[in-house]
Phi, psi and omega in degrees: 000129184289145179269146183246133178289161183301324181292320181292315183303310185291329176296316181292327176289323176300317176297323175288323184291320179302333177283347184286136174269106181274141180290146175290173177294323180294317181298323185290316182295317179300311178301318181294318181295313181302317181296321176296317176302309188294322182289328173293317177301314178304312177298317172304306182297316178293324179296313185287319172304316180299315179295325176297309182293327178292324177300312175306317182287324179296317180290325179289332177272357181078022176247005175277169181283000000 
């Protein structure tokens, strides 16, 4: 593989960075809020699933109410 000198490498990196479509502030905010909401929903789901399974295991082992 041919070696590239540091100056050429920096030029290539700048050229590639110019091709990137960066998200707007609004898009970033909306995406962040959606991630937080989905994390909250997932936490609730796993909490409820854990409660159901622990109750079922307790009943199966005869230690449940």
